[in-house]
N, C-alpha and C positions, 0 to 999 in steps of 0.2 A: 743775722739778723733777717735772713729771707723769710723768715714767717711774719716779721713787723712789716716787711717792706707788701708783702701779700696783705697783709691785713689791713693796710694802710688805702691800697688797690681798692679793695672791697668796700671800705666804709667810705671811698669818696664818691661812690655811686650813689646817684638820686635814690635808689631803691635797694640798697644792699640787702642779699639773702642772708638770712638769719641761720641756716644750718650751715651754710658754706663760712661766713664768718666767725661763728661758735667753732667749727672745726678748725681753722686757721690759727684762732685765738689758742687751739689746744696745741698747736704745731709750735707754739714758744716754748713749751715744755719736751716736746720731742719732734725735732728739726725731720724724721723719718717717718712721721707719721701719713698711713696711706688715705689722705681725704675720700678718695672715691671709693673706698671700702665701707667705709662709717657711713656716705652717703648710701650706697646701697642697702645697709642695715636698717635705714629709717624707711626706706621704701619696703624690705621686707615686712618690717612692723605695720605697714598701712595696707597688707596684700588683704583681701577681704571685708574689712572694717567699710560700713557704708554709713553709719550715722554714731550720733554723740554717743549712744548708750555702750555700741560697738567699740567704741574707739576706747572711752573706760574700763570696759571689759578686757580688751585684749592688753591695754597697759599696765594694769592695776591685779588682775586677776590672773589672765593666762602668764602673762610674762613678768608680772610680781617685782614692778617698780617701786618702790618705797623710799622716804626718807630716812637719810643717817642719822639716826636719833643718839648713836653710840659715840659716835666719832664725828661731830658733824662740820668741826674746822680741819678735817681731814682735805688737804689740797685737790685731792681726785674727786672728791665731791665737785669741783668746780671745773673740771674739765669733761668735756661732752664723751667722749672716745671711753674714758673711765665710767663715766655714768652708764654708757650702753651696755657697757661689760659685764660690771657688777651689780646693775638695776639698783643701784643706791646714788644719792643727790641731795641737795639742796633745794629749797623750792625754785629756785629761779631755773636752775638746769634740769630740772623734771618737767617744768615747763615750758623749755624749749623743744623737749622730748616730746609732749604732748601737741606743741605748736605743729611742729613739723610734722609730724606722723598725721594728725588730723588736717594737715593742708594738703598733704599727698592723698588722703581717703576723700577729699571733696567736704569735710567738715572744720572748717576753718573758724579757727580758734584763738581770741585775743589774750594777750599777756597783760597781768594789771598786777600794777607795781605800786601795791599797797605800802606804805613806810613797814617795815621790820618784817614784813612777809608778804612773798608773792605769789599772786593766785591766777587761774585762768578764769575764762569766758567765753561763751561761745559767742560768736560775732550775731550781734542782733538780738542777743538776749540779756537780762538783767541776772541771771543765775552763774553764781559765782562757785568753783570748786577748789579745794586745796590738793594739789597734786602730791604735798610732802605728807598728807594723810590719806594715802591712797585714792585719791580723787575724790575725796568726801564733798558733799553738795553743803556749803554755808550760807545763812541767813544772813540779813543786813547785822540782827543783834551778833550772832555768831562773830562777824567780822570785825566789830567793834570791842567786842571781846577779846578776840586774838591780840589786836592794836594794843588795847590798854595792858596787856598782861605782857608785851613787849617794851613796855615803857613809852608807848604813843602818849600824847597829852595835845591838850585843844580840842576843839570842835570836830567831831567824825560825821562823815558824809561820803556824797559821791564824788566830791572833788577827790577823795583821796583813793578813790576805785576807778580811775579812767585807765582807759585804755594806753600802752605804754609802747614806743615807739623800738624800731630794732635798734636803733643807736643807744638809745635809753637802757635798751635791755644788755648791751654789750658793755657799757660802761657799767653797769651794777655787777657783771660777772667781773669785771676788768677791778672793780674797788674791792668785792669778797674776795680775790686770790690777794690782791695788796696788802688787806690786813692779814692774811695767814701767813704771807711770805714774810712779812716785815715781822711778825711774833715769833716765827720758825728761826730768823737770822739768816736767810738766803737770798744773798744779794744777787746772785747770778739770775735769779726767779724774777727778785724785784726790779731787774733792769728792762728785760723783757716786756714785762706787764705794764711799766712805767712808758717804755718807747709806744707799747700800742695805746695804752692810755692817752699821750698826748695828741695821737690824730685824732680824738673825738671832742665833742663840745666841752667846755667848763674845765678843760685844764690847763693848768698856767704855773705861775711862780712855785707854788708848793711842791708839782710835780718834777719841774726841773731841779729844784734844790735836791727832792729825794734822790732822783736819777745820779746826781752829783756824787753824793752821798755813798748810793749803791756801788758806783763805778770807782771809786775811792778804796771803797772796802774790797774789792778785787784786784789791787793795786794796778788801775786803769787809769793813773794819774795825771796823764796829759790829757785824756778824754774827759776825767770828770772837771779838769781846770777849764778845758775847753768850755763846757757846759755851763759853769758859774760867769766866764769870762763875757760869753755871747749875752747874757742879761742885764751886764752892766749898762750901757747905752741909754737903755729905756729905763733904768732905775732912778729913783730919786736919791740924792747925794749921798744921805748917811746908808741907805741900802747898798749903794753902788760900792761902796767904802768899803762894807761888811762882804761883798760878794768877791771884792777884788782881793781882800785879805785872806778870804777861804781860798780862792784859784792858788792864791803864792802858796799856802799851807799846803795843798795838794803838790803842787810842783816842788817842794822844798823833799817830797821823799826820794827824789830822784840823784839828790845830793850823795 
């Protein structure tokens, strides 16, 4: 769990570095990941870029980064080193590439966490770009159309197009991976994802319960039971009883 510990240290900083945090996140899947190598690759991508047009041309024309429309739920789409290698990703990881190459080139880019589809916007601008679609420029009407296509309901406006914090980006990356690994039934992957998720705001009982389940699925019954038992003192009586029963059930596997 060294990657989890390193991730927790990074996100505890007042202003965690997005590039390094995203790479340490990926180290959960590959403990031998050479983070400095991939930071250097981001440096290389920024060489010679001086403005927004140059940034978009470098990433989406010269380097051919694009959205993985054929296999959207491939977990590699959510792991930055694989995105940098394959030039394929989902909106949020492609946005991280754009933001971090832009930062190095002196072209600051905000991530925009529109529900259902992550976008980017040059800092101080109202112009939005879809990095999943080759850096295409989007009007406000096109953003709303995309939002509706993805099942969005309710009023659409600027409140859905606010700049996203680094921690919120990391939460969204982890939640994407959490859903993918749950579908693939990979409890070892789910474990490190949830351990990282628990270091960030908004995590709680649901994540702890899922972590205990992932541990039990790997025959880590004692650790899973202890995870549940740690929740008992603060739980309401009915829930506390359910947690205690579930913990005893995990321990029973040792008999």
